[in-house]
C-alpha positions in Angstrom: 29.0 -96.2 1.6 26.7 -96.4 -1.4 23.4 -94.6 -1.4 20.4 -95.0 -3.7 17.8 -92.3 -3.5 14.4 -93.2 -4.8 12.5 -89.9 -5.5 9.3 -90.4 -7.4 8.2 -87.3 -9.5 11.5 -85.5 -9.2 10.5 -83.9 -12.6 7.2 -82.4 -13.4 5.5 -84.7 -15.9 3.6 -82.0 -17.9 6.2 -80.6 -20.4 3.7 -77.9 -21.4 4.3 -76.1 -18.1 7.9 -75.1 -18.2 7.1 -72.2 -15.8 7.0 -74.7 -13.0 10.8 -74.4 -12.8 10.9 -70.6 -12.8 13.0 -69.2 -10.0 13.4 -72.7 -8.5 17.1 -72.6 -7.4 18.4 -76.2 -7.3 22.1 -75.6 -7.9 23.3 -78.7 -6.0 20.8 -81.1 -7.6 21.6 -79.7 -11.0 25.3 -80.4 -10.5 24.7 -83.9 -9.4 22.4 -84.7 -12.3 24.7 -83.0 -14.9 27.8 -84.9 -13.7 26.1 -88.3 -13.4 26.0 -91.2 -15.8 22.3 -91.5 -16.6 20.1 -94.2 -17.9 16.4 -94.0 -19.1 13.9 -96.8 -19.0 10.2 -97.2 -19.3 8.1 -95.5 -16.6 7.6 -97.4 -13.4 5.5 -96.4 -10.4 7.3 -96.6 -7.1 5.8 -100.0 -6.1 6.9 -101.9 -9.2 10.3 -100.1 -9.0 10.7 -101.3 -5.4 9.6 -104.8 -6.4 12.3 -105.0 -9.0 14.9 -103.8 -6.5 14.0 -106.7 -4.3 13.8 -109.2 -7.1 10.1 -109.7 -6.8 8.6 -110.7 -10.1 5.1 -110.2 -11.5 2.5 -112.9 -11.0 0.1 -113.2 -14.0 0.9 -109.6 -14.9 0.4 -108.2 -11.4 2.9 -106.9 -8.9 2.2 -108.8 -5.7 2.1 -105.8 -3.4 -0.9 -107.1 -1.2 0.7 -110.3 0.1 3.9 -108.3 0.8 2.0 -105.6 2.7 0.8 -108.3 5.1 4.3 -108.1 6.7 3.1 -104.7 8.0 -0.7 -105.3 8.5 -0.8 -109.0 9.5 2.6 -110.5 10.1 1.3 -113.9 11.0 -0.7 -114.2 7.8 2.3 -113.0 5.8 4.2 -116.1 7.0 1.5 -118.7 7.0 -1.1 -117.8 4.4 -1.1 -119.6 1.0 -4.1 -117.8 -0.4 -4.2 -115.1 -3.0 -4.4 -111.6 -1.6 -5.4 -108.5 -3.5 -5.8 -104.9 -2.4 -9.3 -103.5 -2.4 -8.4 -100.0 -1.2 -11.1 -97.5 -0.4 -11.2 -94.6 -2.8 -13.4 -91.7 -3.8 -14.7 -91.5 -7.4 -16.0 -88.3 -9.0 -17.6 -87.8 -12.3 -16.0 -85.0 -14.4 -17.6 -84.5 -17.8 -17.4 -87.9 -19.4 -14.7 -89.2 -17.1 -14.7 -90.9 -13.7 -11.7 -89.6 -11.7 -10.2 -91.4 -8.7 -8.8 -89.9 -5.5 -6.9 -92.0 -2.9 -6.3 -91.7 0.8 -3.9 -88.8 0.4 -6.9 -86.4 0.5 -9.2 -88.2 2.9 -9.2 -90.0 6.3 -11.1 -93.1 7.4 -11.4 -94.0 11.1 -10.9 -97.6 12.2 -14.6 -97.8 13.2 -15.7 -96.6 9.8 -13.5 -99.1 8.0 -14.7 -102.0 10.3 -18.3 -101.2 9.5 -17.7 -100.8 5.8 -16.0 -104.2 5.6 -18.7 -105.9 7.7 -21.4 -104.7 5.3 -19.3 -105.6 2.2 -18.9 -109.1 3.5 -22.5 -109.4 4.5 -23.8 -108.3 1.1 -21.1 -109.4 -1.3 -18.7 -111.8 0.4 -18.8 -115.5 -0.3 -17.0 -118.8 0.3 -14.8 -117.8 -2.6 -13.5 -114.5 -1.2 -13.8 -112.2 1.8 -13.0 -108.5 2.4 -10.9 -107.4 5.3 -9.6 -104.0 6.6 -6.2 -104.9 8.1 -5.6 -101.1 8.2 -8.2 -98.4 7.9 -6.8 -97.2 4.6 -5.6 -100.6 3.3 -8.4 -103.1 2.5 -7.9 -106.6 1.1 -9.7 -109.4 -0.6 -8.6 -112.9 0.3 -9.2 -115.6 -2.3 -8.3 -119.3 -2.2 -7.4 -119.4 -5.9 -5.7 -116.7 -8.0 -8.2 -115.1 -10.4 -7.1 -114.5 -14.0 -7.1 -110.7 -14.0 -4.5 -108.0 -14.6 -4.7 -104.8 -12.7 -3.0 -101.4 -12.4 -1.5 -100.0 -9.2 -3.5 -97.5 -7.2 -0.8 -94.8 -7.7 -0.9 -95.3 -11.4 -4.6 -94.4 -11.6 -4.8 -91.7 -8.9 -6.2 -88.5 -10.4 -6.9 -90.3 -13.7 -9.9 -91.6 -15.6 -10.5 -95.1 -14.3 -12.1 -96.3 -17.5 -8.6 -96.7 -18.9 -7.4 -98.8 -16.1 -10.1 -101.3 -15.2 -9.1 -105.0 -14.7 -8.6 -107.1 -17.8 -8.3 -110.9 -18.3 -10.5 -114.0 -18.4 -12.1 -113.3 -15.0 -12.4 -109.5 -15.4 -16.1 -109.5 -16.1 -16.8 -111.1 -12.6 -14.6 -108.5 -10.9 -16.2 -105.6 -12.9 -19.5 -106.9 -11.5 -18.1 -106.8 -7.9 -16.7 -103.4 -8.5 -20.1 -102.1 -9.6 -21.9 -103.8 -6.7 -19.6 -102.3 -4.2 -20.3 -98.8 -5.6 -24.1 -99.4 -5.3 -23.7 -100.6 -1.7 -21.5 -97.6 -0.7 -23.6 -95.0 -2.5 -26.3 -94.6 0.2 -24.3 -96.1 3.0 -25.1 -94.4 6.4 -21.4 -93.7 7.0 -21.1 -91.9 3.7 -24.2 -89.9 4.4 -22.7 -88.8 7.7 -19.4 -88.0 6.0 -21.1 -86.0 3.4 -23.0 -84.0 6.0 -19.7 -83.2 7.7 -18.3 -82.0 4.3 -15.9 -85.0 4.0 -15.3 -87.0 0.9 -17.4 -90.1 0.7 -15.8 -93.6 0.3 -17.8 -94.6 -2.7 -15.7 -97.3 -4.3 -12.7 -99.6 -4.0 -9.7 -100.1 -6.2 -8.5 -103.7 -7.0 -4.8 -104.0 -7.5 -1.5 -105.6 -6.3 -2.8 -109.2 -6.2 -0.6 -112.2 -5.7 0.5 -115.1 -3.6 3.4 -114.9 -1.1 6.6 -114.5 -3.1 9.0 -117.4 -2.6 12.2 -115.4 -2.8 12.9 -111.8 -1.9 16.4 -110.3 -1.8 18.2 -107.1 -2.8 21.7 -105.6 -2.8 20.8 -103.2 0.1 22.0 -103.6 3.7 19.7 -100.8 5.0 16.4 -99.3 4.0 15.5 -95.8 5.2 12.0 -94.7 4.5 8.6 -93.5 5.9 6.9 -95.5 3.1 5.1 -98.6 4.3 5.7 -100.8 1.2 9.4 -100.3 1.4 9.2 -101.3 5.1 7.3 -104.4 4.2 10.0 -105.4 1.6 12.7 -104.8 4.2 10.9 -107.0 6.7 10.3 -109.7 4.1 14.0 -109.9 3.2 15.3 -109.4 6.7 17.0 -106.1 5.9 17.5 -103.3 8.5 14.7 -100.8 8.2 14.7 -97.4 9.8 12.7 -94.1 9.5 14.2 -91.4 7.4 16.9 -89.4 9.3 15.8 -86.0 10.5 19.3 -84.6 10.4 21.1 -85.8 7.2 24.5 -84.3 8.2 24.5 -86.1 11.5 23.3 -89.3 9.9 26.1 -89.1 7.3 28.7 -88.8 10.1 27.6 -92.1 11.7 27.0 -94.2 8.5 30.3 -95.5 7.1 29.6 -98.6 5.1 26.9 -100.7 3.3 24.4 -100.1 0.6 21.6 -97.8 1.6 18.2 -97.3 0.0 16.5 -94.1 0.9 12.9 -93.5 -0.3 11.9 -89.8 -0.5 8.3 -89.9 -1.7 7.1 -86.5 -0.5 6.9 -85.1 -4.1 4.6 -87.9 -5.1 1.3 -86.5 -3.7 1.6 -82.9 -5.0 2.7 -84.2 -8.4 -0.3 -86.6 -8.6 -2.8 -83.9 -7.6 -1.1 -81.2 -9.7 -0.3 -79.0 -6.7 2.5 -77.0 -8.2 3.2 -74.8 -5.2 3.5 -77.8 -2.8 5.7 -79.6 -5.3 8.0 -76.7 -5.7 8.3 -76.0 -2.0 9.0 -79.7 -1.2 11.7 -79.8 -3.9 13.2 -76.6 -2.6 13.4 -78.1 0.9 15.1 -81.2 -0.5 17.8 -79.1 -2.0 18.9 -77.8 1.4 18.1 -80.8 3.5 19.2 -83.6 1.2 21.0 -82.7 -2.0 23.5 -80.3 -0.5 24.6 -82.6 2.4 24.8 -85.6 0.1 26.9 -83.6 -2.4 29.2 -82.4 0.3 29.6 -86.0 1.6 30.3 -87.3 -1.9 32.9 -84.6 -2.5 34.6 -85.4 0.8 34.7 -89.1 0.0 32.2 -90.1 2.7 29.9 -91.6 -0.1 31.4 -93.9 -2.7 28.5 -93.7 -5.1 25.2 -91.8 -5.1 22.4 -92.9 -7.4 19.3 -90.8 -7.8 16.4 -92.8 -9.2 13.2 -91.2 -10.3 10.1 -91.7 -12.4 7.0 -90.0 -13.5 4.2 -90.8 -16.0 6.6 -90.6 -18.9 9.8 -92.4 -18.0 12.1 -93.7 -15.2 15.6 -92.4 -14.9 18.8 -93.3 -12.9 21.6 -90.9 -12.3 24.7 -92.5 -10.9 27.6 -90.4 -9.7 30.9 -91.0 -7.9 33.4 -88.5 -6.3 35.6 -88.5 -9.4 32.6 -87.6 -11.6 32.4 -84.3 -9.8 35.8 -83.3 -11.4 34.5 -83.7 -14.9 34.8 -80.0 -15.7 33.8 -80.5 -19.3 30.3 -81.6 -18.2 28.5 -78.2 -17.9 25.8 -78.0 -15.2 22.4 -78.0 -16.9 19.2 -76.6 -15.4 16.5 -78.8 -13.8 14.2 -77.7 -16.6 16.6 -79.1 -19.2 16.8 -82.5 -17.4 13.1 -82.6 -17.0 12.3 -81.9 -20.6 14.9 -84.3 -21.8 13.2 -87.1 -19.8 9.8 -86.1 -20.9 
């Protein structure tokens, strides 16, 4: 059995905070990283990384996440639609000094009824024969366009908790979409739903984020036989490529006893949100739990020959990194185990 763990934000991206690793005992993970053959590449958010693993290419500079997500949110459209689909996900924008910062659905909820009303009003005021809004999921909104616009966008995860002015769409048609972006904000500013949310102390939905546009990819394939994840985009890629998809196992030891062959992709993205929102305590506690629940069982299985190769893939705002290790690598006594801080600073 070969296992590829995709763990976004395994390392803290801010090198000026070395204390983040203080008293964080990660002995098993440190052994695995220290004995592995490592490779560093340019930084990739999880969605582009997954696209590459499934041989999905960019379309006009965009990763076509939206048409692939239709496999989850609208399976019939995923198979039949020839239109261009783009995410127009609901977000909360907040002005901080001279910046406009973005927060995503990780820190707010939207009911199906709220999403339906928002979309109705957006289409009534801004929709046209050229494009329409839809909420195929309360937290995942879309724009459907007959012809692909000439714009390049940034993924939502790339801009979360950042100044949006550095990530607005570019390209020949960008002025038009900047206009739509601004008109959406004007419409949502005094929307009755937002006034009600504000009165309840909830974050308002005062904007959308355009990203992930494309047409249905023609070919999707990967080296994996099974995908294990609670992440919806990895599920959509598995469905699109007819690969077995299952939820993450709750008991890793038991799971390892039953899995004997194949190439398995496991997506562990629970560090992603605390890293994006700079929640150091949550990031440390989540990583600490991974040591016991994931890294220790996988290390034992590798040492006992249950796993042929284990690859740990991770990325943050600075770089992407792959650590590939086999059973024989564990016996390389001359490779001294290095601290997680050392690995993190080397990558940053």
